[in-house]
C-alpha positions as CSV (number, residue, x, y, z in Angstrom):
1,X,71.4,-1.0,234.7
2,X,71.1,-4.3,236.6
3,X,71.9,-4.1,240.3
4,X,74.5,-6.6,241.6
5,X,72.8,-8.7,244.2
6,X,75.8,-10.6,245.6
7,X,78.9,-8.6,244.8
8,X,82.3,-10.2,244.7
9,X,85.1,-8.0,245.9
10,X,88.8,-9.2,245.6
11,X,91.4,-7.5,247.7
12,X,94.9,-8.1,246.3
13,X,97.3,-7.3,249.1
14,X,94.9,-8.2,252.0
15,X,97.8,-8.1,254.4
16,X,97.9,-4.3,254.0
17,X,96.9,-3.4,257.6
18,X,95.8,0.1,256.7
19,X,93.1,-1.2,254.3
20,X,92.6,-4.9,254.9
21,X,91.0,-4.6,258.3
22,X,88.7,-1.7,257.3
23,X,87.6,-3.6,254.1
24,X,86.5,-6.4,256.4
25,X,84.5,-3.9,258.5
26,X,82.7,-2.5,255.5
27,X,82.0,-5.8,253.8
28,X,80.4,-7.0,257.0
29,X,78.4,-4.0,258.0
30,X,77.0,-3.0,254.6
31,X,73.7,-4.6,253.6
32,X,74.6,-4.0,250.0
33,X,77.8,-6.1,250.3
34,X,77.4,-8.6,253.2
35,X,75.6,-11.2,251.1
36,X,78.4,-11.3,248.6
37,X,81.9,-12.6,248.6
38,X,85.1,-11.1,250.0
39,X,88.2,-12.7,248.4
40,X,91.5,-12.0,250.1
41,X,94.8,-12.4,248.3
42,X,98.3,-12.1,249.7
43,X,101.6,-13.8,248.8
44,X,102.5,-14.1,252.5
45,X,100.6,-17.2,253.4
46,X,100.8,-16.7,257.2
47,X,99.4,-13.2,257.1
48,X,96.7,-14.3,254.6
49,X,95.5,-17.1,256.9
50,X,95.2,-14.6,259.7
51,X,93.2,-12.1,257.7
52,X,90.9,-14.9,256.3
53,X,90.3,-16.2,259.8
54,X,89.7,-12.7,261.1
55,X,87.2,-12.0,258.4
56,X,85.3,-15.2,259.0
57,X,85.1,-14.5,262.7
58,X,83.8,-11.0,262.2
59,X,81.2,-12.2,259.7
60,X,80.0,-14.9,262.0
61,X,79.9,-12.7,265.1
62,X,77.7,-10.2,263.2
63,X,75.4,-12.9,261.7
64,X,75.9,-12.1,258.1
65,X,76.2,-14.4,255.1
66,X,79.3,-12.9,253.6
67,X,81.4,-15.6,252.0
68,X,85.1,-15.4,252.7
69,X,87.8,-17.0,250.6
70,X,91.5,-16.6,250.4
71,X,94.4,-17.5,248.1
72,X,98.1,-16.7,247.6
73,X,97.4,-16.9,243.8
74,X,95.1,-14.1,242.6
75,X,94.1,-16.2,239.5
76,X,92.3,-18.6,241.8
77,X,89.8,-16.0,242.9
78,X,89.5,-13.4,240.1
79,X,86.9,-15.2,238.1
80,X,83.5,-13.6,238.7
81,X,84.9,-10.6,240.5
82,X,82.9,-7.4,240.3
83,X,85.5,-5.3,242.0
84,X,89.3,-5.7,242.4
85,X,91.2,-3.6,245.0
86,X,94.9,-3.4,244.5
87,X,96.6,-2.6,247.9
88,X,99.9,-4.4,247.9
89,X,103.5,-3.2,248.2
90,X,106.6,-5.4,248.6
91,X,108.3,-4.7,252.0
92,X,107.2,-1.1,251.7
93,X,108.7,0.0,255.1
94,X,112.1,-1.4,254.2
95,X,112.4,0.1,250.8
96,X,110.8,3.4,251.6
97,X,113.5,3.6,254.3
98,X,116.2,3.0,251.7
99,X,114.7,5.5,249.3
100,X,114.6,8.2,252.0
101,X,118.1,7.5,253.4
102,X,119.8,7.6,250.0
103,X,117.9,10.7,249.0
104,X,118.9,12.5,252.3
105,X,122.5,12.0,251.4
106,X,122.0,14.2,248.4
107,X,120.0,16.9,250.2
108,X,116.5,15.6,249.5
109,X,114.3,15.4,252.5
110,X,111.2,13.1,252.2
111,X,108.7,12.9,255.0
112,X,106.8,10.2,253.3
113,X,108.9,9.0,250.3
114,X,106.2,7.2,248.4
115,X,104.7,9.5,245.8
116,X,107.1,12.3,244.8
117,X,110.9,12.6,244.6
118,X,113.1,9.5,244.3
119,X,110.9,7.6,246.7
120,X,107.8,8.0,244.5
121,X,109.7,7.1,241.3
122,X,111.4,4.0,242.8
123,X,108.2,2.8,244.5
124,X,106.5,2.9,241.1
125,X,109.5,1.0,239.6
126,X,108.9,-1.7,242.3
127,X,105.1,-2.0,242.1
128,X,103.8,-0.8,238.7
129,X,105.1,-3.9,236.9
130,X,103.1,-6.1,239.2
131,X,100.1,-3.9,238.7
132,X,100.3,-4.4,235.0
133,X,100.5,-8.2,235.6
134,X,97.4,-8.0,237.7
135,X,95.7,-6.0,234.9
136,X,96.4,-8.7,232.3
137,X,94.9,-11.3,234.6
138,X,91.9,-9.2,235.3
139,X,91.3,-8.6,231.6
140,X,91.4,-12.3,231.0
141,X,89.4,-13.6,234.0
142,X,87.0,-10.8,235.0
143,X,87.0,-8.2,232.2
144,X,83.9,-6.4,233.5
145,X,85.3,-5.8,237.0
146,X,86.0,-2.4,238.3
147,X,89.6,-2.1,239.4
148,X,90.5,0.3,242.2
149,X,94.2,1.2,242.5
150,X,95.0,1.9,246.2
151,X,98.8,1.7,245.9
152,X,101.0,4.7,246.1
153,X,102.1,6.6,244.1
154,X,98.4,6.3,243.2
155,X,98.6,9.0,240.4
156,X,101.5,7.3,238.7
157,X,99.8,3.9,238.8
158,X,96.5,5.4,237.8
159,X,98.0,7.1,234.8
160,X,99.8,3.9,233.9
161,X,96.6,1.8,234.1
162,X,94.7,4.2,231.9
163,X,97.5,4.3,229.3
164,X,98.9,0.7,229.4
165,X,95.8,-1.3,230.4
166,X,93.1,0.8,228.6
167,X,90.6,-2.1,228.4
168,X,90.4,-2.5,232.2
169,X,87.9,-0.3,233.9
170,X,89.9,1.5,236.5
171,X,90.3,4.5,238.8
172,X,92.8,5.3,241.5
173,X,92.2,6.2,245.1
174,X,93.7,7.8,248.2
175,X,92.1,8.0,251.6
176,X,93.1,11.6,252.3
177,X,89.9,13.1,250.9
178,X,87.4,10.5,252.2
179,X,83.8,12.0,251.9
180,X,81.8,13.2,253.7
181,X,84.5,13.4,256.5
182,X,86.7,15.8,254.7
183,X,83.9,18.2,254.1
184,X,82.7,17.9,257.7
185,X,86.2,18.8,259.0
186,X,86.5,21.9,257.0
187,X,83.0,23.0,257.9
188,X,84.1,22.8,261.5
189,X,87.3,24.8,260.7
190,X,85.1,27.4,259.0
191,X,82.9,27.7,262.0
192,X,79.8,26.5,260.1
193,X,79.4,23.8,262.9
194,X,81.1,23.5,266.2
195,X,82.1,19.9,265.7
196,X,82.3,17.7,262.5
197,X,79.6,15.4,263.7
198,X,77.1,18.3,263.9
199,X,77.3,18.7,260.1
200,X,74.0,17.9,258.4
201,X,72.7,17.4,254.9
202,X,71.3,20.9,255.0
203,X,74.7,22.3,255.9
204,X,76.2,20.3,253.0
205,X,73.7,21.7,250.5
206,X,74.7,25.2,251.5
207,X,78.4,24.6,251.6
208,X,80.0,24.9,248.1
209,X,83.1,22.9,248.7
210,X,85.6,22.0,245.9
211,X,89.0,20.4,246.1
212,X,91.3,19.7,243.1
213,X,94.8,18.9,242.3
214,X,97.2,16.0,241.7
215,X,97.0,13.3,244.4
216,X,98.7,14.5,247.6
217,X,99.0,17.9,246.1
218,X,95.4,19.0,246.4
219,X,93.9,22.4,247.3
220,X,90.7,23.9,248.5
221,X,89.7,25.7,245.4
222,X,86.3,26.9,246.7
223,X,84.7,27.0,250.2
224,X,81.6,29.1,250.1
225,X,78.8,28.8,252.7
226,X,75.5,30.5,251.6
227,X,77.6,32.5,249.1
228,X,80.2,33.7,251.6
229,X,83.9,32.7,251.1
230,X,85.0,30.8,254.2
231,X,88.7,30.3,253.1
232,X,90.0,33.1,255.5
233,X,88.1,31.5,258.4
234,X,89.6,28.1,257.6
235,X,93.1,29.6,257.3
236,X,92.7,31.4,260.7
237,X,91.7,28.1,262.3
238,X,94.9,26.5,260.9
239,X,97.0,29.4,262.2
240,X,95.4,29.2,265.6
241,X,96.1,25.5,265.8
242,X,99.7,26.1,264.7
243,X,100.2,28.3,267.7
244,X,98.6,25.9,270.1
245,X,99.2,22.3,271.2
246,X,97.4,21.0,268.1
247,X,100.5,21.2,265.9
248,X,100.6,17.4,265.6
249,X,98.0,15.1,264.1
250,X,96.2,13.5,267.0
251,X,99.5,13.5,269.0
252,X,101.4,11.8,266.2
253,X,105.0,13.2,266.1
254,X,106.0,11.4,262.9
255,X,107.5,13.2,260.0
256,X,104.2,13.4,258.0
257,X,102.3,14.9,261.0
258,X,104.4,17.7,262.4
259,X,104.1,21.4,261.5
260,X,101.2,20.8,259.1
261,X,99.0,23.6,260.4
262,X,101.8,26.1,260.2
263,X,102.7,24.9,256.7
264,X,99.1,25.0,255.6
265,X,98.7,28.6,256.7
266,X,102.0,29.6,255.1
267,X,101.0,28.0,251.8
268,X,97.6,29.7,252.0
269,X,99.4,33.1,252.6
270,X,101.4,32.5,249.4
271,X,98.9,31.0,247.0
272,X,95.5,32.1,248.5
273,X,94.3,28.5,248.7
274,X,94.4,26.0,251.6
275,X,96.3,22.7,250.9
276,X,94.2,19.8,251.9
277,X,96.8,17.0,252.2
278,X,99.6,18.9,253.8
279,X,101.3,15.9,255.3
280,X,102.3,15.0,251.7
281,X,102.1,18.4,250.0
282,X,104.9,19.8,252.1
283,X,107.1,17.2,250.5
284,X,106.1,18.3,247.0
285,X,107.3,21.9,247.3
286,X,110.9,23.0,247.7
287,X,110.4,25.4,250.6
288,X,111.2,23.0,253.5
289,X,114.1,21.1,251.9
290,X,116.6,22.9,254.1
291,X,118.4,24.7,251.2
292,X,117.5,28.3,252.3
293,X,120.1,30.6,253.8
294,X,117.5,32.4,256.0
295,X,116.6,31.0,259.4
296,X,112.8,30.5,259.4
297,X,110.2,29.5,262.0
298,X,109.3,26.3,260.3
299,X,112.2,23.9,260.1
300,X,113.3,21.6,257.3
301,X,111.2,18.4,256.9
302,X,111.9,15.5,259.2
303,X,112.7,12.3,257.4
304,X,110.3,9.4,257.2
305,X,110.9,7.2,260.3
306,X,111.5,3.6,259.2
307,X,112.0,2.0,262.6
308,X,108.9,3.7,264.0
309,X,106.9,2.3,261.1
310,X,108.0,-1.2,261.9
311,X,106.8,-0.8,265.4
312,X,103.4,0.5,264.2
313,X,103.0,-2.5,262.0
314,X,104.0,-4.8,264.8
315,X,101.3,-3.2,267.0
316,X,98.7,-3.6,264.3
317,X,99.5,-7.3,263.8
318,X,99.4,-7.7,267.6
319,X,95.9,-6.3,267.5
320,X,94.9,-8.8,264.8
321,X,96.3,-11.6,266.9
322,X,94.4,-10.3,269.9
323,X,91.1,-10.7,268.0
324,X,92.1,-14.1,266.8
325,X,93.1,-15.6,270.1
326,X,90.2,-14.0,272.1
327,X,92.3,-11.5,274.1
328,X,90.2,-8.8,272.4
329,X,86.5,-9.7,272.1
330,X,85.5,-10.2,268.5
331,X,82.4,-8.2,269.3
332,X,84.5,-5.1,269.7
333,X,85.7,-5.3,266.1
334,X,82.9,-3.2,264.6
335,X,83.4,-0.4,267.1
336,X,87.2,-0.5,266.7
337,X,87.3,0.2,263.0
338,X,85.5,2.4,260.5
339,X,84.8,2.4,256.7
340,X,87.5,1.8,254.2
341,X,87.4,4.4,251.4
342,X,87.5,1.8,248.6
343,X,84.7,-0.4,249.9
344,X,82.7,2.8,250.8
345,X,82.8,3.6,247.1
346,X,82.0,0.0,246.2
347,X,78.9,0.1,248.4
348,X,77.8,3.3,246.8
349,X,78.3,1.9,243.3
350,X,76.5,-1.4,244.1
351,X,73.7,0.3,246.0
352,X,73.2,3.2,243.6
353,X,73.4,5.5,246.7
354,X,74.4,8.7,244.7
355,X,77.1,9.8,247.2
356,X,80.0,11.9,245.9
357,X,83.6,10.7,246.4
358,X,87.1,12.1,245.7
359,X,88.7,9.9,243.0
360,X,91.8,10.1,240.9
361,X,90.9,10.0,237.3
362,X,91.0,12.0,234.1
363,X,90.0,15.7,234.4
364,X,87.5,15.7,231.6
365,X,87.0,19.4,231.8
366,X,86.3,19.6,235.5
367,X,89.2,22.0,236.0
368,X,88.7,24.3,233.1
369,X,92.3,25.5,232.5
370,X,93.9,22.1,232.6
371,X,93.9,19.4,229.9
372,X,91.1,16.9,229.7
373,X,93.5,14.0,230.3
374,X,95.2,15.6,233.3
375,X,95.1,12.9,236.0
376,X,93.6,14.7,239.0
377,X,91.9,14.1,242.3
378,X,88.4,15.4,241.9
379,X,85.0,15.0,243.5
380,X,83.1,12.6,241.3
381,X,79.8,10.9,240.7
382,X,80.5,7.2,241.0
383,X,78.1,4.6,239.5
384,X,78.4,1.2,237.9
385,X,78.6,3.0,234.6
386,X,81.7,4.9,235.6
387,X,83.3,7.9,237.3
388,X,82.3,11.4,236.3
389,X,84.0,14.5,237.8
390,X,82.0,17.5,238.9
391,X,83.0,20.9,237.7
392,X,85.5,22.7,239.8
393,X,86.4,25.9,237.9
394,X,89.9,27.1,237.2
395,X,93.1,26.1,239.0
396,X,94.9,29.2,240.3
397,X,98.2,30.2,238.6
398,X,101.2,29.0,240.5
399,X,99.4,25.9,241.8
400,X,98.5,25.0,238.3
401,X,102.2,25.3,237.2
402,X,103.3,23.1,240.0
403,X,100.5,20.5,239.2
404,X,101.7,20.4,235.6
405,X,105.3,19.7,236.7
406,X,104.2,17.0,239.0
407,X,102.1,15.4,236.3
408,X,105.0,15.5,233.8
409,X,107.1,13.7,236.4
410,X,104.4,11.1,237.1
411,X,103.7,10.5,233.4
412,X,107.4,10.1,232.6
413,X,107.8,7.6,235.5
414,X,104.9,5.5,234.2
415,X,106.3,5.6,230.7
416,X,109.8,4.7,232.0
417,X,108.5,1.6,233.9
418,X,106.1,0.4,231.2
419,X,108.6,0.9,228.4
420,X,111.6,-0.2,230.5
421,X,113.4,2.9,229.5
422,X,116.4,4.1,231.5
423,X,116.5,7.3,229.5
424,X,112.9,8.1,230.6
425,X,113.8,7.1,234.2
426,X,116.6,9.7,234.2
427,X,114.3,12.3,232.5
428,X,111.6,11.7,235.1
429,X,114.1,12.1,238.0
430,X,115.4,15.3,236.5
431,X,111.9,16.7,236.0
432,X,111.0,15.9,239.6
433,X,110.6,19.2,241.6
434,X,112.8,17.9,244.4
435,X,115.9,17.3,242.3
436,X,118.5,20.1,242.2
437,X,121.5,18.5,240.6
438,X,122.1,16.2,237.5
439,X,125.0,14.5,239.3
440,X,123.0,13.9,242.4
441,X,120.1,12.5,240.4
442,X,122.5,10.1,238.6
443,X,124.0,9.0,241.9
444,X,120.6,8.5,243.6
445,X,119.5,6.3,240.6
446,X,122.8,4.3,240.8
447,X,122.7,3.8,244.5
448,X,119.0,2.8,244.7
449,X,119.5,0.4,241.9
450,X,122.3,-1.2,243.8
451,X,120.5,-1.4,247.1
452,X,117.1,-2.5,245.8
453,X,118.0,-5.3,243.4
454,X,115.8,-7.8,245.3
455,X,112.7,-5.7,244.7
456,X,113.2,-4.4,241.2
457,X,112.7,-6.1,237.8
458,X,115.8,-7.6,236.2
459,X,115.5,-5.5,233.1
460,X,116.9,-2.5,234.9
461,X,120.2,-4.4,235.2
462,X,120.5,-5.6,231.6
463,X,122.4,-4.0,228.8
């Protein structure tokens, strides 16, 4: 295998503040990447200009030869790409807000609204057609490039890419299981180390740590240290935090962050496994939708907060402006951010570093009691030759059944969008675990189609 000397990485959706800034950090700091090219693409010309200027300032301040280019047209920069990261979403805050508000009218409470329920389905309806357009351009202009889908619902889009763009080398990604950080955190919860930063390679070799499931519905299948099952210790840590001041995520009181420790422990008590992405997983199960008749300690889910998200984005852009106008020293950039998951994996692939990463891809037998083509989030070997999942074992009953239902919903959604099928759209909605009524499902589809005409393909309104 020939090592890539000067890798070219194209980020489509560079204005994505959650990934664009970190990708700049990684491309600059990595000796495997910082002699290559970072190509930034965004249809918003003003935001693109800011990100290109920021990237050039960071590269210059750190004395690296990274070449920076930008374009509003992806076709201008795709030629010669070794990697293409997809990280765009059209006015995601606005439309997720609409998805969540309409769904709430019909008794569906979404704390995130971008992967399961009507929010996940309609986000795929908005973004998957554009992903397929990108795939066609990639196949024509850089057919050997690895394509990393970083757009939620990542499992739907990953399934769709495998099925409807099979000649493109692709896998899907989520930042919730970023290695080695996820393993370090659970080692601390298990009491293996006092703090995550104390976790060493020796600890890692002794810690048999296995996560599996559908993206955002993942579970700690095995956690053994020197042969001892540490699951109960991890669960006790979650329960203790649920009873303390640590019930929010770093002080975040948003819908995705609250009650996660209590919910994690409750799910562990039911299924015997710890959920590893509870901020999303709690939205996938029916228990906190508010339909029960019994008053319980954990309240129904809060709804994803649209206005608060707008404020967060404004603060992020204000920070970018601060670096650009000198109010924040550009020398502080590398201590302000940290690795981006996608470019972390790219560094590993280019450098042949042999690090494991959690990736969404075909099961290929890693989970023994699920089909080989089940699209799961699994720890994988990642090289320029491809992605290979490591063995996990069996998925516990109950969890496996829920995974299968989620996968059916995701696959039907991908089929509905690719085939432009209203019948499959309705079938996907009525397969979804959050839907309780045929009439409600039909009304949700009707109202979202009415309110999101500006973002949806015209074919949904024909015939």
